[in-house]
C-alpha positions in Angstrom: 0.0 0.0 0.0 1.3 3.4 -0.9 1.8 6.1 1.7 -0.4 9.1 1.0 1.3 12.2 2.3 -1.0 14.9 3.5 -2.1 17.5 2.8 -0.9 17.3 -0.8 -2.8 14.1 -1.5 -6.2 15.5 -0.5 -5.6 18.9 -2.3 -4.5 17.2 -5.5 -7.5 14.8 -5.5 -9.9 17.6 -4.7 -8.6 19.7 -7.6 -9.0 16.9 -10.2 -5.7 14.9 -10.0 -2.1 15.3 -10.8 -2.5 16.4 -14.4 -4.9 19.2 -13.5 -2.7 20.4 -10.7 0.5 20.4 -12.9 -1.3 22.5 -15.6 -2.6 24.9 -12.9 0.8 25.4 -11.4 2.8 25.3 -14.7 5.0 22.5 -13.3 6.1 19.2 -14.8 3.6 16.4 -14.7 5.7 14.6 -12.1 5.8 17.5 -9.6 2.4 16.8 -8.0 3.4 13.1 -7.5 6.6 14.2 -5.8 4.7 16.4 -3.4 2.9 13.3 -2.2 6.1 11.3 -1.4 8.0 11.2 1.8 11.2 13.3 2.0 13.4 10.2 2.2 11.9 9.0 -1.1 12.7 12.3 -2.9 9.4 14.0 -2.2 8.3 17.0 -0.1 6.6 15.0 2.6 3.1 16.0 1.6 3.8 19.7 1.5 3.0 21.7 -1.7 5.7 24.4 -2.3 4.4 27.7 -1.1 5.0 29.4 -4.5 2.2 27.3 -6.0 -0.4 28.1 -3.3 -1.8 31.2 -5.1 -2.2 29.4 -8.4 -4.0 26.5 -6.8 -6.3 28.7 -4.8 -7.2 30.6 -8.0 -7.7 27.4 -9.9 -10.0 26.1 -7.2 -12.0 29.3 -7.2 -12.4 29.3 -11.0 -13.5 25.7 -11.0 -15.9 25.9 -8.0 -13.7 23.7 -5.8 -13.4 24.4 -2.1 -9.9 25.2 -1.0 -8.6 27.6 1.6 -5.0 28.6 2.6 -5.4 26.6 5.8 -5.8 23.4 3.7 -2.1 23.7 2.8 -1.0 23.2 6.4 -0.4 19.7 7.7 -3.0 18.8 10.3 -0.5 18.8 13.2 0.6 22.3 12.3 -3.0 23.5 11.7 -3.9 22.3 15.2 -0.8 23.9 16.6 -1.7 27.2 14.9 -5.3 27.1 16.3 -3.9 26.3 19.7 -1.5 29.2 19.5 -4.2 31.6 18.4 -6.4 30.5 21.3 -3.6 31.0 23.8 -2.9 34.5 22.3 -6.6 35.4 22.8 -6.5 34.1 26.4 -3.3 36.0 27.1 -4.4 39.3 25.6 -5.8 40.8 28.9 -2.7 39.8 30.8 -0.5 41.3 28.1 -2.4 44.6 28.3 -2.0 44.7 32.1 1.8 44.1 31.8 2.0 47.0 29.2 0.2 49.3 31.7 2.8 48.7 34.4 5.4 51.4 34.4 8.6 50.6 36.4 11.2 53.3 36.9 14.4 51.2 36.5 16.7 54.2 36.8 16.3 54.1 40.6 18.0 50.7 40.7 20.3 51.0 37.7 24.0 50.9 38.4 24.5 53.2 35.4 24.3 57.0 35.6 21.3 58.6 34.1 20.6 62.1 32.9 19.1 62.8 36.3 22.4 62.0 38.0 24.3 64.5 35.9 
């Protein structure tokens, strides 16, 4: 059984196969196959090179296929990005409170300041 490296496999199938994707990106017919192979086999490990994302998004839009920029992220990274965004939202009030704190470090600094002159 062949290993199907994601997310390339799903995107390529959703857009109509390797031939359609190679035409949309202007790459060799073999490029979409390479994107679905593990790195140790000469592939990209399921990652579609970023320079092809805009062409594929446009191709999907023109052909009524559902494709978003998030679809290009591996699932682990997509989950990590969502988790990071949630943490940032949760930390926002704390970050605002820290920015409001004003500490005069010149009182404890060993270096002379303008006030000392």
